[in-house]
N, CA, C and O atoms as a Maestro MAE file, in Angstrom:
{
 s_m_m2io_version
 :::
 2.0.0
}

f_m_ct {
 s_m_title
 :::
 protein
 m_atom[308] {
  # First column is atom index #
  i_m_mmod_type
  r_m_x_coord
  r_m_y_coord
  r_m_z_coord
  i_m_residue_number
  s_m_chain_name
  s_m_pdb_residue_name
  s_m_pdb_atom_name
  i_m_atomic_number
  :::
  1 25 -62.178 57.314 78.036 1 A "UNK " " N  " 7
  2 3 -63.184 58.385 77.565 1 A "UNK " " CA " 6
  3 2 -62.659 59.279 79.257 1 A "UNK " " C  " 6
  4 15 -62.726 58.648 80.311 1 A "UNK " " O  " 8
  5 25 -62.158 60.802 79.221 2 A "UNK " " N  " 7
  6 3 -61.300 61.718 79.775 2 A "UNK " " CA " 6
  7 2 -61.837 63.192 79.398 2 A "UNK " " C  " 6
  8 15 -61.818 63.598 78.237 2 A "UNK " " O  " 8
  9 25 -62.223 63.805 80.267 3 A "UNK " " N  " 7
  10 3 -62.427 65.204 80.685 3 A "UNK " " CA " 6
  11 2 -61.430 66.608 80.534 3 A "UNK " " C  " 6
  12 15 -60.739 67.196 79.703 3 A "UNK " " O  " 8
  13 25 -61.559 66.634 80.947 4 A "UNK " " N  " 7
  14 3 -60.382 68.774 80.009 4 A "UNK " " CA " 6
  15 2 -60.592 69.459 80.906 4 A "UNK " " C  " 6
  16 15 -61.811 69.527 80.747 4 A "UNK " " O  " 8
  17 25 -60.263 70.507 82.413 5 A "UNK " " N  " 7
  18 3 -60.438 71.202 82.383 5 A "UNK " " CA " 6
  19 2 -60.424 72.500 81.831 5 A "UNK " " C  " 6
  20 15 -60.080 72.477 80.650 5 A "UNK " " O  " 8
  21 25 -60.661 73.552 82.241 6 A "UNK " " N  " 7
  22 3 -59.923 74.900 81.717 6 A "UNK " " CA " 6
  23 2 -58.871 75.136 82.059 6 A "UNK " " C  " 6
  24 15 -58.223 75.035 83.101 6 A "UNK " " O  " 8
  25 25 -58.547 75.881 79.896 7 A "UNK " " N  " 7
  26 3 -57.182 75.398 79.567 7 A "UNK " " CA " 6
  27 2 -56.459 76.389 78.998 7 A "UNK " " C  " 6
  28 15 -57.417 77.117 78.737 7 A "UNK " " O  " 8
  29 25 -55.483 77.014 78.584 8 A "UNK " " N  " 7
  30 3 -55.027 77.865 77.977 8 A "UNK " " CA " 6
  31 2 -55.550 77.278 76.539 8 A "UNK " " C  " 6
  32 15 -55.453 76.052 76.498 8 A "UNK " " O  " 8
  33 25 -56.262 78.075 74.949 9 A "UNK " " N  " 7
  34 3 -56.019 77.833 74.343 9 A "UNK " " CA " 6
  35 2 -54.142 76.556 73.302 9 A "UNK " " C  " 6
  36 15 -54.148 75.654 72.465 9 A "UNK " " O  " 8
  37 25 -52.833 77.378 74.167 10 A "UNK " " N  " 7
  38 3 -52.004 75.908 73.420 10 A "UNK " " CA " 6
  39 2 -52.518 74.384 74.225 10 A "UNK " " C  " 6
  40 15 -52.419 73.234 73.797 10 A "UNK " " O  " 8
  41 25 -53.000 74.802 75.330 11 A "UNK " " N  " 7
  42 3 -52.876 73.529 76.285 11 A "UNK " " CA " 6
  43 2 -54.007 72.346 75.712 11 A "UNK " " C  " 6
  44 15 -54.064 71.118 75.660 11 A "UNK " " O  " 8
  45 25 -54.972 73.673 75.270 12 A "UNK " " N  " 7
  46 3 -56.325 73.074 74.417 12 A "UNK " " CA " 6
  47 2 -56.517 72.082 73.138 12 A "UNK " " C  " 6
  48 15 -56.916 70.925 73.007 12 A "UNK " " O  " 8
  49 25 -56.294 72.555 72.728 13 A "UNK " " N  " 7
  50 3 -54.638 72.183 71.646 13 A "UNK " " CA " 6
  51 2 -54.175 70.544 71.077 13 A "UNK " " C  " 6
  52 15 -54.472 69.478 70.538 13 A "UNK " " O  " 8
  53 25 -52.978 71.623 71.875 14 A "UNK " " N  " 7
  54 3 -52.503 70.115 71.907 14 A "UNK " " CA " 6
  55 2 -53.061 68.768 72.849 14 A "UNK " " C  " 6
  56 15 -52.219 67.922 73.150 14 A "UNK " " O  " 8
  57 25 -54.649 68.563 73.356 15 A "UNK " " N  " 7
  58 3 -54.948 67.868 73.863 15 A "UNK " " CA " 6
  59 2 -55.457 67.005 72.597 15 A "UNK " " C  " 6
  60 15 -55.683 65.796 72.534 15 A "UNK " " O  " 8
  61 25 -55.586 68.196 71.424 16 A "UNK " " N  " 7
  62 3 -56.574 67.038 69.440 16 A "UNK " " CA " 6
  63 2 -54.842 65.681 69.975 16 A "UNK " " C  " 6
  64 15 -55.210 64.619 70.477 16 A "UNK " " O  " 8
  65 25 -53.720 65.811 69.862 17 A "UNK " " N  " 7
  66 3 -53.413 65.510 70.432 17 A "UNK " " CA " 6
  67 2 -53.733 63.567 69.999 17 A "UNK " " C  " 6
  68 15 -53.289 62.832 69.117 17 A "UNK " " O  " 8
  69 25 -54.812 63.339 71.274 18 A "UNK " " N  " 7
  70 3 -55.230 62.038 71.663 18 A "UNK " " CA " 6
  71 2 -56.395 61.601 71.023 18 A "UNK " " C  " 6
  72 15 -56.886 60.513 71.323 18 A "UNK " " O  " 8
  73 25 -56.953 62.418 70.070 19 A "UNK " " N  " 7
  74 3 -58.565 62.753 69.467 19 A "UNK " " CA " 6
  75 2 -58.717 61.579 68.462 19 A "UNK " " C  " 6
  76 15 -57.568 61.631 68.023 19 A "UNK " " O  " 8
  77 25 -59.311 60.525 67.753 20 A "UNK " " N  " 7
  78 3 -58.940 59.728 66.965 20 A "UNK " " CA " 6
  79 2 -60.140 59.993 65.841 20 A "UNK " " C  " 6
  80 15 -60.183 59.399 64.764 20 A "UNK " " O  " 8
  81 25 -61.429 61.320 66.426 21 A "UNK " " N  " 7
  82 3 -62.534 61.763 65.093 21 A "UNK " " CA " 6
  83 2 -63.640 62.469 66.168 21 A "UNK " " C  " 6
  84 15 -63.937 62.357 67.357 21 A "UNK " " O  " 8
  85 25 -63.963 63.082 65.263 22 A "UNK " " N  " 7
  86 3 -64.538 64.491 66.630 22 A "UNK " " CA " 6
  87 2 -66.412 64.129 65.262 22 A "UNK " " C  " 6
  88 15 -66.794 63.820 64.134 22 A "UNK " " O  " 8
  89 25 -66.761 64.463 66.455 23 A "UNK " " N  " 7
  90 3 -68.559 63.865 66.629 23 A "UNK " " CA " 6
  91 2 -69.229 65.593 66.660 23 A "UNK " " C  " 6
  92 15 -69.348 66.306 67.657 23 A "UNK " " O  " 8
  93 25 -69.499 65.844 65.579 24 A "UNK " " N  " 7
  94 3 -70.588 67.544 65.761 24 A "UNK " " CA " 6
  95 2 -71.342 67.752 66.611 24 A "UNK " " C  " 6
  96 15 -72.396 67.170 66.354 24 A "UNK " " O  " 8
  97 25 -71.380 68.227 67.422 25 A "UNK " " N  " 7
  98 3 -72.786 67.883 68.179 25 A "UNK " " CA " 6
  99 2 -74.502 69.145 66.947 25 A "UNK " " C  " 6
  100 15 -74.152 69.960 66.093 25 A "UNK " " O  " 8
  101 25 -75.743 68.935 67.213 26 A "UNK " " N  " 7
  102 3 -76.483 68.717 66.894 26 A "UNK " " CA " 6
  103 2 -77.053 68.895 67.459 26 A "UNK " " C  " 6
  104 15 -76.892 68.514 68.619 26 A "UNK " " O  " 8
  105 25 -78.783 70.010 66.868 27 A "UNK " " N  " 7
  106 3 -78.966 69.831 65.917 27 A "UNK " " CA " 6
  107 2 -77.659 71.801 65.178 27 A "UNK " " C  " 6
  108 15 -77.405 72.345 64.103 27 A "UNK " " O  " 8
  109 25 -77.331 72.010 66.634 28 A "UNK " " N  " 7
  110 3 -76.410 73.354 66.479 28 A "UNK " " CA " 6
  111 2 -74.436 73.095 66.698 28 A "UNK " " C  " 6
  112 15 -73.633 72.847 67.598 28 A "UNK " " O  " 8
  113 25 -74.461 73.418 64.870 29 A "UNK " " N  " 7
  114 3 -72.977 73.267 64.640 29 A "UNK " " CA " 6
  115 2 -71.970 73.914 65.508 29 A "UNK " " C  " 6
  116 15 -71.855 75.138 65.573 29 A "UNK " " O  " 8
  117 25 -71.108 72.926 66.296 30 A "UNK " " N  " 7
  118 3 -69.631 73.252 66.997 30 A "UNK " " CA " 6
  119 2 -68.487 74.101 65.337 30 A "UNK " " C  " 6
  120 15 -67.719 73.652 64.486 30 A "UNK " " O  " 8
  121 25 -68.884 75.049 65.591 31 A "UNK " " N  " 7
  122 3 -68.724 75.692 64.275 31 A "UNK " " CA " 6
  123 2 -67.050 76.032 64.888 31 A "UNK " " C  " 6
  124 15 -66.203 75.842 64.014 31 A "UNK " " O  " 8
  125 25 -66.513 76.475 66.180 32 A "UNK " " N  " 7
  126 3 -65.590 76.087 66.382 32 A "UNK " " CA " 6
  127 2 -64.454 75.329 66.915 32 A "UNK " " C  " 6
  128 15 -63.224 75.342 66.966 32 A "UNK " " O  " 8
  129 25 -65.495 74.653 67.293 33 A "UNK " " N  " 7
  130 3 -64.473 73.740 68.313 33 A "UNK " " CA " 6
  131 2 -64.227 72.625 66.893 33 A "UNK " " C  " 6
  132 15 -63.352 71.782 66.698 33 A "UNK " " O  " 8
  133 25 -65.548 73.103 65.951 34 A "UNK " " N  " 7
  134 3 -65.062 71.956 64.280 34 A "UNK " " CA " 6
  135 2 -63.411 72.302 64.165 34 A "UNK " " C  " 6
  136 15 -62.332 71.712 64.116 34 A "UNK " " O  " 8
  137 25 -63.933 73.585 64.158 35 A "UNK " " N  " 7
  138 3 -62.368 74.474 62.609 35 A "UNK " " CA " 6
  139 2 -61.188 74.031 64.115 35 A "UNK " " C  " 6
  140 15 -59.981 73.848 63.958 35 A "UNK " " O  " 8
  141 25 -61.539 73.984 64.785 36 A "UNK " " N  " 7
  142 3 -60.019 73.421 66.204 36 A "UNK " " CA " 6
  143 2 -59.250 72.290 65.092 36 A "UNK " " C  " 6
  144 15 -58.276 72.247 64.340 36 A "UNK " " O  " 8
  145 25 -60.633 71.251 65.640 37 A "UNK " " N  " 7
  146 3 -59.895 69.876 65.488 37 A "UNK " " CA " 6
  147 2 -59.528 69.742 64.237 37 A "UNK " " C  " 6
  148 15 -58.641 68.890 64.286 37 A "UNK " " O  " 8
  149 25 -59.701 70.140 62.887 38 A "UNK " " N  " 7
  150 3 -59.096 70.318 61.822 38 A "UNK " " CA " 6
  151 2 -58.017 70.785 61.152 38 A "UNK " " C  " 6
  152 15 -57.182 70.272 60.408 38 A "UNK " " O  " 8
  153 25 -58.155 71.531 61.444 39 A "UNK " " N  " 7
  154 3 -56.725 72.574 61.538 39 A "UNK " " CA " 6
  155 2 -55.664 71.397 62.354 39 A "UNK " " C  " 6
  156 15 -54.654 71.008 61.769 39 A "UNK " " O  " 8
  157 25 -55.967 70.957 63.567 40 A "UNK " " N  " 7
  158 3 -55.613 69.907 64.005 40 A "UNK " " CA " 6
  159 2 -54.696 69.059 63.771 40 A "UNK " " C  " 6
  160 15 -53.631 68.663 64.243 40 A "UNK " " O  " 8
  161 25 -55.921 68.750 62.261 41 A "UNK " " N  " 7
  162 3 -55.594 67.160 61.948 41 A "UNK " " CA " 6
  163 2 -56.616 66.377 62.520 41 A "UNK " " C  " 6
  164 15 -56.159 65.234 62.519 41 A "UNK " " O  " 8
  165 25 -57.747 66.357 63.008 42 A "UNK " " N  " 7
  166 3 -58.477 65.628 63.475 42 A "UNK " " CA " 6
  167 2 -60.170 65.646 62.514 42 A "UNK " " C  " 6
  168 15 -61.104 66.443 62.601 42 A "UNK " " O  " 8
  169 25 -59.995 64.418 61.651 43 A "UNK " " N  " 7
  170 3 -61.828 64.336 61.308 43 A "UNK " " CA " 6
  171 2 -62.707 64.724 62.304 43 A "UNK " " C  " 6
  172 15 -62.590 64.629 63.525 43 A "UNK " " O  " 8
  173 25 -63.947 65.345 61.366 44 A "UNK " " N  " 7
  174 3 -65.043 65.490 61.773 44 A "UNK " " CA " 6
  175 2 -65.546 65.428 61.306 44 A "UNK " " C  " 6
  176 15 -65.422 65.762 60.127 44 A "UNK " " O  " 8
  177 25 -66.984 64.749 62.020 45 A "UNK " " N  " 7
  178 3 -68.075 63.420 61.330 45 A "UNK " " CA " 6
  179 2 -69.362 65.108 61.623 45 A "UNK " " C  " 6
  180 15 -69.370 65.482 62.796 45 A "UNK " " O  " 8
  181 25 -70.037 65.722 60.901 46 A "UNK " " N  " 7
  182 3 -71.307 65.892 61.033 46 A "UNK " " CA " 6
  183 2 -72.924 65.774 60.638 46 A "UNK " " C  " 6
  184 15 -73.058 65.467 59.453 46 A "UNK " " O  " 8
  185 25 -73.686 65.877 61.071 47 A "UNK " " N  " 7
  186 3 -75.240 66.042 59.937 47 A "UNK " " CA " 6
  187 2 -75.802 66.805 59.748 47 A "UNK " " C  " 6
  188 15 -76.521 67.330 60.598 47 A "UNK " " O  " 8
  189 25 -75.701 67.193 58.521 48 A "UNK " " N  " 7
  190 3 -76.018 68.253 57.921 48 A "UNK " " CA " 6
  191 2 -77.596 68.335 58.462 48 A "UNK " " C  " 6
  192 15 -78.004 67.174 58.481 48 A "UNK " " O  " 8
  193 25 -78.854 69.430 58.999 49 A "UNK " " N  " 7
  194 3 -78.935 70.351 59.025 49 A "UNK " " CA " 6
  195 2 -79.925 70.412 57.769 49 A "UNK " " C  " 6
  196 15 -79.676 69.994 56.638 49 A "UNK " " O  " 8
  197 25 -81.200 71.074 58.250 50 A "UNK " " N  " 7
  198 3 -82.339 72.178 57.333 50 A "UNK " " CA " 6
  199 2 -81.884 73.092 58.039 50 A "UNK " " C  " 6
  200 15 -83.100 73.274 57.981 50 A "UNK " " O  " 8
  201 25 -81.298 74.043 58.791 51 A "UNK " " N  " 7
  202 3 -81.546 75.733 59.176 51 A "UNK " " CA " 6
  203 2 -79.718 75.618 58.864 51 A "UNK " " C  " 6
  204 15 -79.041 74.616 58.634 51 A "UNK " " O  " 8
  205 25 -79.224 77.382 58.994 52 A "UNK " " N  " 7
  206 3 -77.660 77.207 58.731 52 A "UNK " " CA " 6
  207 2 -76.994 77.036 59.840 52 A "UNK " " C  " 6
  208 15 -75.776 76.859 59.833 52 A "UNK " " O  " 8
  209 25 -77.942 77.080 61.278 53 A "UNK " " N  " 7
  210 3 -76.921 76.239 62.863 53 A "UNK " " CA " 6
  211 2 -77.158 75.390 62.928 53 A "UNK " " C  " 6
  212 15 -77.329 74.837 64.015 53 A "UNK " " O  " 8
  213 25 -77.270 74.939 62.039 54 A "UNK " " N  " 7
  214 3 -76.978 73.253 62.245 54 A "UNK " " CA " 6
  215 2 -76.184 72.516 59.977 54 A "UNK " " C  " 6
  216 15 -75.899 71.350 59.703 54 A "UNK " " O  " 8
  217 25 -76.117 73.577 59.112 55 A "UNK " " N  " 7
  218 3 -74.972 73.351 58.584 55 A "UNK " " CA " 6
  219 2 -73.544 73.660 58.665 55 A "UNK " " C  " 6
  220 15 -72.769 73.270 57.792 55 A "UNK " " O  " 8
  221 25 -73.079 74.498 59.906 56 A "UNK " " N  " 7
  222 3 -72.047 75.338 59.376 56 A "UNK " " CA " 6
  223 2 -71.271 74.529 58.719 56 A "UNK " " C  " 6
  224 15 -71.088 74.702 57.514 56 A "UNK " " O  " 8
  225 25 -70.436 73.083 59.687 57 A "UNK " " N  " 7
  226 3 -69.567 72.471 59.949 57 A "UNK " " CA " 6
  227 2 -70.173 71.630 58.463 57 A "UNK " " C  " 6
  228 15 -69.801 70.545 58.910 57 A "UNK " " O  " 8
  229 25 -70.568 71.383 57.582 58 A "UNK " " N  " 7
  230 3 -71.264 70.775 56.491 58 A "UNK " " CA " 6
  231 2 -70.675 71.435 56.005 58 A "UNK " " C  " 6
  232 15 -69.793 70.923 55.315 58 A "UNK " " O  " 8
  233 25 -70.748 72.820 56.029 59 A "UNK " " N  " 7
  234 3 -70.468 73.786 54.028 59 A "UNK " " CA " 6
  235 2 -68.268 73.561 54.345 59 A "UNK " " C  " 6
  236 15 -67.447 73.408 53.442 59 A "UNK " " O  " 8
  237 25 -67.865 73.654 56.373 60 A "UNK " " N  " 7
  238 3 -66.685 73.919 55.787 60 A "UNK " " CA " 6
  239 2 -66.554 72.721 55.733 60 A "UNK " " C  " 6
  240 15 -65.668 72.752 56.587 60 A "UNK " " O  " 8
  241 25 -66.620 71.815 55.534 61 A "UNK " " N  " 7
  242 3 -66.174 70.339 55.268 61 A "UNK " " CA " 6
  243 2 -66.019 70.148 53.682 61 A "UNK " " C  " 6
  244 15 -65.014 69.759 53.087 61 A "UNK " " O  " 8
  245 25 -67.565 70.605 53.014 62 A "UNK " " N  " 7
  246 3 -67.024 70.799 51.383 62 A "UNK " " CA " 6
  247 2 -67.006 71.113 51.297 62 A "UNK " " C  " 6
  248 15 -67.797 71.344 50.382 62 A "UNK " " O  " 8
  249 25 -66.038 72.589 51.831 63 A "UNK " " N  " 7
  250 3 -65.590 73.386 50.886 63 A "UNK " " CA " 6
  251 2 -63.931 72.917 50.954 63 A "UNK " " C  " 6
  252 15 -63.186 73.167 50.006 63 A "UNK " " O  " 8
  253 25 -63.682 72.552 51.589 64 A "UNK " " N  " 7
  254 3 -62.457 71.664 51.868 64 A "UNK " " CA " 6
  255 2 -62.649 70.480 51.218 64 A "UNK " " C  " 6
  256 15 -61.649 70.107 50.604 64 A "UNK " " O  " 8
  257 25 -63.869 69.564 51.127 65 A "UNK " " N  " 7
  258 3 -63.645 68.289 49.225 65 A "UNK " " CA " 6
  259 2 -63.717 67.533 50.577 65 A "UNK " " C  " 6
  260 15 -62.815 66.700 50.660 65 A "UNK " " O  " 8
  261 25 -64.644 67.592 51.814 66 A "UNK " " N  " 7
  262 3 -64.553 66.398 52.253 66 A "UNK " " CA " 6
  263 2 -65.825 66.016 52.972 66 A "UNK " " C  " 6
  264 15 -65.872 66.106 54.199 66 A "UNK " " O  " 8
  265 25 -66.793 65.621 52.312 67 A "UNK " " N  " 7
  266 3 -67.773 65.710 51.599 67 A "UNK " " CA " 6
  267 2 -68.655 63.851 51.940 67 A "UNK " " C  " 6
  268 15 -69.774 63.420 52.218 67 A "UNK " " O  " 8
  269 25 -67.653 63.461 51.753 68 A "UNK " " N  " 7
  270 3 -68.280 62.100 52.772 68 A "UNK " " CA " 6
  271 2 -67.568 62.062 54.116 68 A "UNK " " C  " 6
  272 15 -67.180 60.941 54.445 68 A "UNK " " O  " 8
  273 25 -67.319 63.052 54.953 69 A "UNK " " N  " 7
  274 3 -67.905 62.630 56.068 69 A "UNK " " CA " 6
  275 2 -68.945 64.418 56.770 69 A "UNK " " C  " 6
  276 15 -68.833 65.386 57.522 69 A "UNK " " O  " 8
  277 25 -69.829 63.769 55.822 70 A "UNK " " N  " 7
  278 3 -71.280 64.814 55.402 70 A "UNK " " CA " 6
  279 2 -71.969 63.710 55.704 70 A "UNK " " C  " 6
  280 15 -71.818 62.750 54.949 70 A "UNK " " O  " 8
  281 25 -72.887 63.573 56.873 71 A "UNK " " N  " 7
  282 3 -74.139 62.288 57.102 71 A "UNK " " CA " 6
  283 2 -75.291 63.261 56.190 71 A "UNK " " C  " 6
  284 15 -75.452 64.465 56.386 71 A "UNK " " O  " 8
  285 25 -75.943 62.543 55.291 72 A "UNK " " N  " 7
  286 3 -77.388 63.887 55.406 72 A "UNK " " CA " 6
  287 2 -78.932 63.177 56.050 72 A "UNK " " C  " 6
  288 15 -79.910 63.871 56.327 72 A "UNK " " O  " 8
  289 25 -78.878 61.655 56.204 73 A "UNK " " N  " 7
  290 3 -79.408 61.445 57.851 73 A "UNK " " CA " 6
  291 2 -79.992 61.477 58.457 73 A "UNK " " C  " 6
  292 15 -80.873 62.291 58.181 73 A "UNK " " O  " 8
  293 25 -80.187 60.762 59.788 74 A "UNK " " N  " 7
  294 3 -79.726 60.508 60.878 74 A "UNK " " CA " 6
  295 2 -79.745 58.997 61.078 74 A "UNK " " C  " 6
  296 15 -78.982 58.394 61.832 74 A "UNK " " O  " 8
  297 25 -80.459 58.586 60.511 75 A "UNK " " N  " 7
  298 3 -80.230 57.307 60.891 75 A "UNK " " CA " 6
  299 2 -80.468 56.222 59.710 75 A "UNK " " C  " 6
  300 15 -81.228 56.494 58.781 75 A "UNK " " O  " 8
  301 25 -79.883 55.155 59.775 76 A "UNK " " N  " 7
  302 3 -80.309 54.101 57.863 76 A "UNK " " CA " 6
  303 2 -81.373 53.422 58.676 76 A "UNK " " C  " 6
  304 15 -81.617 52.970 59.795 76 A "UNK " " O  " 8
  305 25 -82.187 53.726 56.689 77 A "UNK " " N  " 7
  306 3 -83.847 53.373 57.363 77 A "UNK " " CA " 6
  307 2 -83.666 51.877 56.558 77 A "UNK " " C  " 6
  308 15 -84.562 51.035 56.611 77 A "UNK " " O  " 8
  :::
 }
 m_bond[307] {
  # First column is bond index #
  i_m_from
  i_m_to
  i_m_order
  :::
  1 1 2 1
  2 2 3 1
  3 3 4 2
  4 3 5 1
  5 5 6 1
  6 6 7 1
  7 7 8 2
  8 7 9 1
  9 9 10 1
  10 10 11 1
  11 11 12 2
  12 11 13 1
  13 13 14 1
  14 14 15 1
  15 15 16 2
  16 15 17 1
  17 17 18 1
  18 18 19 1
  19 19 20 2
  20 19 21 1
  21 21 22 1
  22 22 23 1
  23 23 24 2
  24 23 25 1
  25 25 26 1
  26 26 27 1
  27 27 28 2
  28 27 29 1
  29 29 30 1
  30 30 31 1
  31 31 32 2
  32 31 33 1
  33 33 34 1
  34 34 35 1
  35 35 36 2
  36 35 37 1
  37 37 38 1
  38 38 39 1
  39 39 40 2
  40 39 41 1
  41 41 42 1
  42 42 43 1
  43 43 44 2
  44 43 45 1
  45 45 46 1
  46 46 47 1
  47 47 48 2
  48 47 49 1
  49 49 50 1
  50 50 51 1
  51 51 52 2
  52 51 53 1
  53 53 54 1
  54 54 55 1
  55 55 56 2
  56 55 57 1
  57 57 58 1
  58 58 59 1
  59 59 60 2
  60 59 61 1
  61 61 62 1
  62 62 63 1
  63 63 64 2
  64 63 65 1
  65 65 66 1
  66 66 67 1
  67 67 68 2
  68 67 69 1
  69 69 70 1
  70 70 71 1
  71 71 72 2
  72 71 73 1
  73 73 74 1
  74 74 75 1
  75 75 76 2
  76 75 77 1
  77 77 78 1
  78 78 79 1
  79 79 80 2
  80 79 81 1
  81 81 82 1
  82 82 83 1
  83 83 84 2
  84 83 85 1
  85 85 86 1
  86 86 87 1
  87 87 88 2
  88 87 89 1
  89 89 90 1
  90 90 91 1
  91 91 92 2
  92 91 93 1
  93 93 94 1
  94 94 95 1
  95 95 96 2
  96 95 97 1
  97 97 98 1
  98 98 99 1
  99 99 100 2
  100 99 101 1
  101 101 102 1
  102 102 103 1
  103 103 104 2
  104 103 105 1
  105 105 106 1
  106 106 107 1
  107 107 108 2
  108 107 109 1
  109 109 110 1
  110 110 111 1
  111 111 112 2
  112 111 113 1
  113 113 114 1
  114 114 115 1
  115 115 116 2
  116 115 117 1
  117 117 118 1
  118 118 119 1
  119 119 120 2
  120 119 121 1
  121 121 122 1
  122 122 123 1
  123 123 124 2
  124 123 125 1
  125 125 126 1
  126 126 127 1
  127 127 128 2
  128 127 129 1
  129 129 130 1
  130 130 131 1
  131 131 132 2
  132 131 133 1
  133 133 134 1
  134 134 135 1
  135 135 136 2
  136 135 137 1
  137 137 138 1
  138 138 139 1
  139 139 140 2
  140 139 141 1
  141 141 142 1
  142 142 143 1
  143 143 144 2
  144 143 145 1
  145 145 146 1
  146 146 147 1
  147 147 148 2
  148 147 149 1
  149 149 150 1
  150 150 151 1
  151 151 152 2
  152 151 153 1
  153 153 154 1
  154 154 155 1
  155 155 156 2
  156 155 157 1
  157 157 158 1
  158 158 159 1
  159 159 160 2
  160 159 161 1
  161 161 162 1
  162 162 163 1
  163 163 164 2
  164 163 165 1
  165 165 166 1
  166 166 167 1
  167 167 168 2
  168 167 169 1
  169 169 170 1
  170 170 171 1
  171 171 172 2
  172 171 173 1
  173 173 174 1
  174 174 175 1
  175 175 176 2
  176 175 177 1
  177 177 178 1
  178 178 179 1
  179 179 180 2
  180 179 181 1
  181 181 182 1
  182 182 183 1
  183 183 184 2
  184 183 185 1
  185 185 186 1
  186 186 187 1
  187 187 188 2
  188 187 189 1
  189 189 190 1
  190 190 191 1
  191 191 192 2
  192 191 193 1
  193 193 194 1
  194 194 195 1
  195 195 196 2
  196 195 197 1
  197 197 198 1
  198 198 199 1
  199 199 200 2
  200 199 201 1
  201 201 202 1
  202 202 203 1
  203 203 204 2
  204 203 205 1
  205 205 206 1
  206 206 207 1
  207 207 208 2
  208 207 209 1
  209 209 210 1
  210 210 211 1
  211 211 212 2
  212 211 213 1
  213 213 214 1
  214 214 215 1
  215 215 216 2
  216 215 217 1
  217 217 218 1
  218 218 219 1
  219 219 220 2
  220 219 221 1
  221 221 222 1
  222 222 223 1
  223 223 224 2
  224 223 225 1
  225 225 226 1
  226 226 227 1
  227 227 228 2
  228 227 229 1
  229 229 230 1
  230 230 231 1
  231 231 232 2
  232 231 233 1
  233 233 234 1
  234 234 235 1
  235 235 236 2
  236 235 237 1
  237 237 238 1
  238 238 239 1
  239 239 240 2
  240 239 241 1
  241 241 242 1
  242 242 243 1
  243 243 244 2
  244 243 245 1
  245 245 246 1
  246 246 247 1
  247 247 248 2
  248 247 249 1
  249 249 250 1
  250 250 251 1
  251 251 252 2
  252 251 253 1
  253 253 254 1
  254 254 255 1
  255 255 256 2
  256 255 257 1
  257 257 258 1
  258 258 259 1
  259 259 260 2
  260 259 261 1
  261 261 262 1
  262 262 263 1
  263 263 264 2
  264 263 265 1
  265 265 266 1
  266 266 267 1
  267 267 268 2
  268 267 269 1
  269 269 270 1
  270 270 271 1
  271 271 272 2
  272 271 273 1
  273 273 274 1
  274 274 275 1
  275 275 276 2
  276 275 277 1
  277 277 278 1
  278 278 279 1
  279 279 280 2
  280 279 281 1
  281 281 282 1
  282 282 283 1
  283 283 284 2
  284 283 285 1
  285 285 286 1
  286 286 287 1
  287 287 288 2
  288 287 289 1
  289 289 290 1
  290 290 291 1
  291 291 292 2
  292 291 293 1
  293 293 294 1
  294 294 295 1
  295 295 296 2
  296 295 297 1
  297 297 298 1
  298 298 299 1
  299 299 300 2
  300 299 301 1
  301 301 302 1
  302 302 303 1
  303 303 304 2
  304 303 305 1
  305 305 306 1
  306 306 307 1
  307 307 308 2
  :::
 }
}
């Protein structure tokens, strides 16, 4: 695990070359961060909630045809 401090946008986007997968935050989606990751080719996994604030990334993924990256429930039963 590596933590990075404040950086320029160019440096921040370049860090995505070290990332294998991004897990979206929940219950409040990290829409901007997830869009940056997708733009840089990093797959994003999200849990679709029941409110707008927790479904934004699910909407982006669905519109990109990446429905397989959207989880429908938080656990295995």
